[in-house]
C-alpha positions as CSV (number, residue, x, y, z in Angstrom):
1,D,-38.7,9.8,30.1
2,I,-42.4,11.0,30.5
3,G,-42.8,14.4,32.3
4,S,-45.6,15.5,34.4
5,E,-47.4,17.1,31.6
6,G,-47.6,13.9,29.7
7,V,-44.9,14.7,27.1
8,L,-42.3,12.2,26.1
9,R,-38.7,13.5,26.5
10,T,-35.7,11.8,25.0
11,P,-32.3,11.3,27.0
12,A,-29.9,14.1,26.9
13,V,-26.8,13.7,24.8
14,A,-23.7,15.9,24.9
15,G,-23.8,18.5,22.2
16,S,-27.3,17.8,21.3
17,G,-29.1,20.2,23.9
18,E,-30.9,19.1,27.0
19,G,-33.8,16.6,26.6
20,R,-33.0,15.7,22.9
21,G,-31.6,12.5,21.5
22,P,-29.0,12.2,18.6
23,M,-31.8,11.8,16.1
24,I,-33.8,14.8,17.3
25,G,-30.6,16.9,17.4
26,A,-29.9,15.9,13.7
27,L,-33.5,17.0,12.8
28,G,-32.9,20.3,14.3
29,L,-35.8,20.2,16.9
30,R,-35.7,21.7,20.2
31,G,-37.6,21.2,23.4
32,P,-40.3,18.4,24.0
33,L,-41.9,16.8,20.9
34,P,-45.5,18.2,20.3
35,F,-46.5,14.8,18.7
36,A,-45.1,12.6,21.5
37,A,-48.0,13.2,24.1
38,P,-50.4,11.0,22.3
39,L,-47.8,8.2,21.9
40,A,-46.9,8.4,25.5
41,R,-50.5,8.2,26.7
42,G,-51.0,5.2,24.4
43,A,-47.9,3.5,25.8
44,I,-49.0,4.1,29.4
45,G,-52.4,2.9,28.9
46,G,-51.4,-0.3,27.1
47,S,-53.3,0.6,24.0
48,S,-52.5,-0.9,20.5
49,P,-50.2,0.8,17.9
50,A,-53.3,1.7,15.9
51,A,-54.7,3.6,18.8
52,A,-51.3,5.2,19.6
53,S,-51.0,6.3,16.0
54,S,-54.3,8.2,16.0
55,A,-52.6,11.5,16.8
56,S,-54.0,14.9,15.6
57,P,-53.4,15.5,11.8
58,S,-51.3,18.6,12.5
59,S,-48.9,16.5,14.6
60,R,-48.5,13.8,11.9
61,S,-48.1,16.3,9.2
62,F,-45.4,18.1,11.2
63,A,-43.5,14.8,11.9
64,Q,-43.7,13.8,8.3
65,G,-42.5,17.2,7.0
66,S,-39.4,17.0,9.5
67,L,-38.5,13.5,8.4
68,A,-38.9,14.5,4.7
69,G,-36.6,17.6,5.2
70,A,-34.0,15.3,6.9
71,R,-34.0,12.9,3.9
72,R,-33.6,15.8,1.5
73,S,-30.6,17.2,3.5
74,F,-29.0,13.7,3.6
75,A,-29.6,13.2,-0.1
76,S,-28.0,16.5,-0.9
77,R,-25.0,15.8,1.2
78,R,-24.5,12.6,-0.7
79,N,-24.7,14.4,-4.1
80,L,-22.1,16.9,-2.9
81,C,-19.3,14.3,-2.5
82,E,-18.2,12.8,-5.9
83,D,-16.4,9.6,-6.1
84,P,-12.8,10.4,-7.1
85,R,-12.3,6.7,-8.4
86,G,-14.4,7.5,-11.4
87,K,-11.8,9.4,-13.1
88,T,-8.2,8.7,-13.9
89,F,-5.3,10.5,-12.4
90,A,-4.8,12.6,-15.4
91,E,-8.4,13.8,-15.4
92,R,-8.1,14.7,-11.7
93,G,-5.1,17.0,-12.5
94,F,-2.3,14.8,-11.2
95,I,0.7,13.5,-13.1
96,A,-0.5,10.5,-15.1
97,R,1.5,7.7,-13.6
98,D,-0.9,5.2,-15.2
99,A,-0.5,6.6,-18.7
100,P,1.6,4.5,-21.1
101,R,5.0,6.0,-21.9
102,S,5.5,7.6,-25.4
103,T,8.9,5.9,-25.6
104,R,10.2,2.7,-24.0
105,Y,12.4,3.2,-21.0
106,W,14.6,0.1,-21.2
107,P,16.4,-0.7,-23.4
108,P,17.3,3.0,-24.3
109,P,17.7,3.9,-28.0
110,D,21.0,3.1,-29.6
111,T,22.5,6.6,-29.6
112,G,25.7,6.1,-27.5
113,D,28.7,4.0,-27.9
114,A,28.5,0.2,-28.2
115,P,28.7,-1.8,-25.0
116,V,31.9,-3.5,-24.0
117,L,31.9,-7.3,-23.5
118,L,33.2,-8.5,-20.2
119,P,35.6,-11.5,-19.9
120,G,33.7,-14.6,-20.8
121,G,31.5,-12.9,-23.4
122,R,28.2,-13.5,-21.4
123,K,27.9,-9.9,-20.0
124,Q,28.5,-6.4,-21.1
125,V,28.9,-3.0,-19.7
126,A,27.8,0.4,-21.0
127,V,27.1,3.9,-19.8
128,H,23.4,5.0,-20.0
129,A,21.3,7.9,-18.7
130,M,19.3,6.4,-15.8
131,R,16.9,7.9,-13.4
132,R,18.0,8.3,-9.7
133,D,16.0,6.5,-7.0
134,V,15.9,9.7,-4.8
135,D,14.3,12.4,-7.1
136,G,14.0,10.7,-10.4
137,L,16.4,13.0,-12.4
138,L,18.6,11.6,-15.1
139,E,22.2,10.7,-14.3
140,A,25.0,8.7,-15.9
141,Q,25.2,5.2,-14.6
142,L,27.3,2.2,-15.4
143,V,25.0,-0.5,-16.5
144,I,25.9,-4.3,-16.3
145,S,23.6,-6.3,-18.6
146,T,23.5,-9.6,-20.5
147,R,24.3,-9.9,-24.2
148,G,20.7,-9.9,-25.0
149,G,20.2,-6.4,-23.2
150,H,18.6,-7.6,-20.0
151,R,19.8,-5.2,-17.3
152,L,21.2,-6.9,-14.2
153,F,22.3,-3.9,-12.2
154,S,23.7,-0.4,-12.3
155,V,25.9,1.9,-10.3
156,N,26.3,5.6,-10.4
157,Q,29.4,7.7,-10.0
158,E,29.3,7.7,-6.2
159,E,28.7,4.0,-5.9
160,L,31.5,3.4,-8.5
161,A,33.9,5.5,-6.4
162,E,32.9,3.4,-3.3
163,L,33.5,0.3,-5.4
164,E,37.0,1.5,-6.4
165,K,37.9,2.0,-2.7
166,L,36.7,-1.6,-1.9
167,A,38.5,-3.1,-5.0
168,P,41.8,-4.1,-3.0
169,R,39.8,-5.8,-0.2
170,I,37.6,-7.6,-2.8
171,S,40.7,-8.8,-4.8
172,E,42.1,-10.1,-1.4
173,Y,38.9,-11.9,-0.7
174,L,38.9,-13.5,-4.2
175,E,42.6,-14.6,-3.6
176,L,41.7,-16.2,-0.3
177,W,38.7,-17.9,-1.9
178,Q,41.0,-19.3,-4.6
179,E,43.4,-20.6,-1.9
180,K,40.6,-22.2,0.0
181,L,39.2,-23.8,-3.1
182,Q,42.7,-25.2,-4.0
183,H,42.9,-26.6,-0.5
184,D,39.6,-28.1,-0.5
185,S,40.3,-29.9,-3.9
186,E,43.6,-31.2,-2.6
187,A,41.8,-32.5,0.6
188,E,39.1,-34.1,-1.6
189,R,41.9,-35.8,-3.7
190,D,43.7,-37.1,-0.6
191,R,40.4,-38.5,0.8
192,R,39.5,-40.2,-2.5
193,D,43.0,-41.7,-2.8
194,R,43.6,-42.7,0.8
195,P,41.8,-46.3,0.5
196,A,44.1,-47.2,-2.4
197,V,47.2,-46.2,-0.5
198,E,46.2,-48.1,2.5
199,Q,45.7,-51.2,0.5
200,A,49.1,-50.8,-1.2
201,L,50.7,-50.4,2.2
202,K,48.9,-53.4,3.7
203,R,50.0,-55.6,0.8
204,Q,53.6,-54.4,1.1
205,F,53.7,-55.3,4.8
206,L,52.1,-58.7,4.2
207,E,54.6,-59.6,1.7
């Protein structure tokens, strides 16, 4: 926007002042630009960029000084913010989750009683101090593992109490499953023997 006095004005932006653009507001300039009048006259007259750039030395030095100050301020802002990813969690003051453990977590050292083998001899059960999922504190848990020490799952005291409550229902389900398995095996045996029985009956009737 070119005023009646031949001064170039930038569009007004909210929060940047009247007659100033976002870049002008960032540079901290107020009011019309003193070095914009020659550029406006050059743009109106259709002159070349070389003619338009023939402004007064004071105007050019003022513009160059403003841009240099803006560049220095941006550079100083970049230097203030340090990349936190350049340091580890321990160097930044946090608990070092990425640091290796001083001692292995599993399997624990052999300080307690020997594990008890379960029927079948393929799995064993033992009580170990394990960390809770909620707060990470140690508690006694019943650990089911293989004979080689590979942990399968573990239950704490509350889960063991709930398991004891469900034990009768689980036993009932296992009995029903055994009955169904026996019924299915008998049905499969009857289906397999039916052709032979039918052939024997057919020969008996034909004789």
